[in-house]
N, C-alpha and C positions, 0 to 999 in steps of 0.2 A: 449466378447472378443474385444479389441480395434483393429481398422483397421489402418495399417500403411499408412501414406500419400504417394501419388504417387510421383515419382521422378520428379524434375524440368526438363522440356523439354529443356529449353534454357541454362542450366548450363553445361559447359564442364566437362568432367570427368578428373581425375588426380589431379595434385597439385593445380591448380586454381579452386576452388569450385564455384566461382561466375563469370559470364561473365562481362566484362567491359561494361559500359553504351553505348558505341558507336558501339558495335557488338551484333548481334542477330542471333542465329542458327535457320534456317528454315528447317522444315522437318527432325528433328532428328530421327535417326534410319532408314532412307531411304537409298537406295543404293547410290543415288547421293546427296551429301550434298550441302547445299546452305547457305551462310552467308550474312547477310545484314550489310553493313558498313555505318554508318551515317557520312556524310562529310559536311563541309562548304568550299566553294571555293571563291578565289579572282582571277579574270582573268586579263590578260594583263600584267603579271609580267615578269621579265627577264628569269626565269626558272621555271620549274614545280618541286615542292618539298613539302614534308610534313613539316609543320611549328610548330607543337606542339607535337613533339615526347616525350618530357620530361613529359608533362602533361598526355599524353596517358599512358606512362609507369607507372606513379604514380596513374593512374586511377582517375584523377581529371577532365577529360574532357568528355563532352557529345557527342562530334563529333571530328573526325579527320579534321584538317584544312590544306588545300592545297593552295599554290600559283600555278596558272596555266599560262603557257606562252601564250597560245592561247587566242584569243578574243572570246566572246560568240556569234559568228555569224555562222549560218548554222550548229550548233552542233559541231563546231571545238573544243571548250573548253571541252565538254563532251568526245569527241574522244581522246583528249590529256590526260585527266585525266584517262580514262579507260586504255589507252595504258601504261601510267606510272605505274598504279597499277598492271597491268598484268605482267610487267617486274619486279617490286618490289616483287611481290608474287610468281614469277616463274611459272605462268600459261599461257595458250594460250590466245591470245587477245579476242577470242570469249567467254571465261569463265568469263569475267568482263563486266558488263553492268550497265547502269543507270536504276534502278528499279522505282524511282520516283524523281520528282523535275527537270525534263529536262530543264526547263527554270528558275530555281530558284538557289539562292546561296546555300541553304540547299538541299542536295540530299541524296538519299539512293542508294548505289552502291551494286549490287548483285555480289557475287563471287561464282562460281560453282566449286565443286570438292575438296574443302579443308575444313577440320573441323575448327571450331571456334578457338581453341587454336593455330592451325597452321597459320591461317590468322593473328592473333595477333602477334605471334612470328616473322613471316616473315615481316610484316609491320614495326615493331619496329627495326628489324635487318637491314632493308634497309634504315632506316632514317639516 
């Protein structure tokens, strides 16, 4: 008797069967959901904003690109980016943190408490 393959852990349920390349669900099925968001940052800009929303919406980007107003000194740019994302996603500031790439342009941002489809929807709605 053939055995059915196990369901994909990272794929969101519902209308979107496949997760976009820039998002990854961590710990699917757990009480507290965590999503990793791949980002590229450019610091020292006039304002903090998502710059490639159209590419993300069309799922043609491997990372969300952000201009960040703060300079990359003493973690100021990371704090600015996390604060901006917390506001855009409608979560507490403590629910958004840099998971990796603290001193790099390419980072992974952890978002706690929202499922992957909701992170994607809120990120694109805020753009």
